[in-house]
N, C-alpha and C positions, 0 to 999 in steps of 0.2 A: 808255806809247806814245800818242801822239796820233793821233787820226784823220785822214780827209781833212778839208781846209778848204774853204770855198766862199765866194764873192764875196758882199758886201752886195747887189749887183745881183741875182745868182741867187737869193739868199734871198727878196729882195721879190717877185721874178717868180713864184717858187713860192708865195709866200703869197697873192699876188694870184690866181693861178689856182685855189688850194684855194678862196679864197672865192667864186670865180665858179662853179666845179663841184662844189664841196662833196664831193668825193671824192678822200681822202688817196691811196688805193690806185693810182687811175688816174694821179694827178699823179706819184706815186713811180715808177710804171713808165715814164712819159714822160721823166723827167729822170734815171732811173738813182740815185735817192737813197733811202735806206732809210726806210720809213714812220716808224720810230722818230726819225729825224733830223728829218723834217718835223713830228712832233707836238711836239717839243721847240721847234721854231721857233715853232710856234703857241702853246705854253705862254708863251713868251717875248716874243710879239708884244704890242702894246700894243692891237690890235684884237680884237674877239671875231669869232671865225671859226667858222661852222657847219660842220662836217665831216661829219655825217650827220644825217638826219632825227632828232630827239629827243636828241642829242647835240651839245654845243658845247664849244668850249675855254673854260676860265674865263680871265678877265683877272685879273693880278695887279698890284697896284700902282695 
């Protein structure tokens, strides 16, 4: 069973906000999107995005 799908524009907006704010939990609550979904988007992102002091998403590829 496939989960909810999100537009490319929303994903970009959420990733931009995470990059600015640095807090996935806050952005997750604002948009009603699970933290695990956002972390997956970060992992698949081409940018390095800091999510908390001392932690950052790894860039693959």
